[in-house]
C-alpha positions in Angstrom: -56.6 -23.4 61.0 -58.3 -26.8 61.6 -62.0 -27.7 61.7 -63.2 -31.0 63.0 -66.9 -31.9 62.5 -68.4 -34.5 64.7 -71.8 -36.2 64.7 -72.8 -36.5 68.4 -72.2 -39.8 70.2 -74.9 -42.4 70.6 -78.1 -40.9 71.9 -80.7 -42.4 74.2 -84.1 -43.3 72.9 -86.7 -41.1 74.6 -89.5 -39.0 73.5 -88.4 -35.7 75.1 -87.2 -34.2 71.9 -83.8 -33.6 73.5 -82.4 -36.9 74.7 -79.0 -37.3 76.3 -76.5 -40.0 75.5 -76.6 -43.7 76.3 -73.9 -45.3 78.5 -72.1 -46.2 75.2 -72.5 -42.7 74.0 -70.8 -41.4 77.2 -68.0 -43.9 76.6 -67.6 -42.6 73.0 -67.4 -39.1 74.4 -64.5 -40.2 76.7 -62.8 -41.8 73.7 -62.8 -38.5 71.9 -60.8 -37.0 74.8 -58.5 -40.1 74.8 -57.7 -39.5 71.1 -56.8 -35.9 71.8 -54.6 -36.9 74.8 -52.9 -39.6 72.6 -52.3 -36.9 69.9 -54.5 -38.8 67.4 -56.6 -35.6 67.2 -55.4 -32.1 67.6 -56.1 -30.2 70.8 -59.2 -28.0 70.4 -59.1 -24.3 71.1 -62.9 -24.0 70.7 -65.8 -26.4 71.2 -68.9 -25.5 69.3 -72.1 -27.4 69.9 -75.8 -27.2 69.0 -78.1 -26.4 71.9 -79.1 -30.1 72.3 -78.0 -32.2 75.3 -76.4 -34.9 73.2 -73.9 -32.5 71.6 -73.0 -31.0 75.0 -72.5 -34.4 76.5 -70.3 -35.5 73.5 -67.9 -32.7 74.2 -68.2 -32.4 78.0 -65.1 -34.5 78.7 -63.1 -32.2 76.4 -64.5 -29.1 77.9 -63.8 -30.2 81.5 -60.2 -31.5 80.7 -59.1 -28.4 78.7 -61.2 -25.9 80.7 -63.0 -24.8 77.5 -66.5 -23.5 77.3 -69.1 -25.3 75.2 -70.2 -22.6 72.8 -73.9 -22.9 71.7 -74.6 -22.2 68.0 -78.1 -22.5 66.8 -76.6 -22.8 63.3 -75.5 -26.4 64.3 -79.1 -27.5 64.9 -80.7 -30.1 62.7 -83.1 -29.0 60.0 -86.1 -27.2 61.5 -89.6 -28.0 60.5 -90.3 -24.7 58.8 -86.9 -24.7 57.0 -86.6 -25.7 53.4 -83.6 -27.8 52.3 -82.2 -24.7 50.4 -82.5 -22.6 53.6 -80.9 -25.4 55.7 -78.0 -25.6 53.3 -77.6 -21.9 53.2 -77.5 -21.8 57.0 -74.8 -24.4 57.1 -72.8 -22.9 54.3 -72.8 -19.4 55.9 -71.8 -20.9 59.2 -69.0 -23.0 57.8 -67.8 -19.9 55.8 -67.7 -17.7 58.9 -65.9 -20.4 60.9 -63.3 -20.8 58.2 -62.3 -17.1 58.6 -61.0 -17.6 62.1 -57.2 -18.0 62.1 -54.9 -20.1 64.3 -57.9 -22.0 65.8 -58.7 -25.6 66.2 -62.5 -25.8 66.2 -64.3 -28.9 67.1 -68.0 -28.7 66.0 -70.6 -31.2 67.2 -73.9 -31.5 65.4 -76.5 -33.9 64.1 -76.7 -36.5 61.3 -78.7 -34.4 58.9 -76.5 -31.3 59.5 -73.3 -33.3 58.8 -74.7 -34.9 55.6 -75.8 -31.5 54.2 -72.4 -30.0 55.3 -70.7 -32.5 53.1 -72.6 -31.0 50.1 -71.7 -27.4 50.8 -68.2 -27.3 52.3 -65.7 -25.9 49.8 -63.3 -28.8 49.9 -60.3 -30.0 47.9 -62.3 -33.2 47.1 -65.9 -34.3 46.5 -67.4 -34.8 49.9 -70.6 -36.2 48.4 -68.9 -39.4 47.5 -70.3 -42.6 49.1 -67.5 -42.8 51.8 -68.8 -39.5 53.3 -72.5 -40.4 53.1 -72.9 -42.8 56.1 -72.3 -41.3 59.5 -72.4 -43.4 62.7 -72.6 -41.8 66.1 -69.4 -40.0 67.1 -67.9 -40.2 63.6 -65.8 -37.2 62.7 -64.1 -35.5 59.7 -61.1 -33.2 59.9 -59.9 -30.5 57.7 -57.1 -28.0 57.4 -58.6 -24.7 56.1 -56.2 -22.9 53.8 -55.9 -19.1 53.4 -58.3 -19.3 50.4 -61.0 -20.9 52.5 -60.6 -24.3 50.9 -61.2 -27.2 53.3 -58.3 -29.7 52.8 -59.4 -33.2 53.8 -57.3 -34.7 56.6 -59.2 -37.7 58.0 -62.6 -39.4 58.4 -62.8 -41.7 61.5 -65.2 -43.4 63.7 -65.1 -43.7 67.5 -65.7 -47.3 68.3 -65.6 -49.1 71.6 
């Protein structure tokens, strides 16, 4: 199985609490689809998003092209105001563990900066994901893993979508 974790594309600046993407962000979302079509990324079988507009918009081109539903997962939301760091990490860890038990899937997950940073600390990987190269996430950056039968995330790639 494969799991690819994305930080959402560039978000608009507004005070709604749930901004959509900028024009550049929409272009980044289109580039994700382009990478799949060029076989630079695997073809997803599932698209998992947080309930926020910006994650939906990041994967919408994929969803439309491959006729896949965008599956909302509250566990992909950023840290909540009443949630301790320990609780946040436990939420992420449990979610990642349950995802890793699905077989023969290619799951693309789209979440938020703080979620991705904390995921790097809790994912059971074949290398240390807390190293500096995994600490700075630009909009629409992603990391890919092959998940082996023991639930270990084997690092494949770390890339940025640039225009």
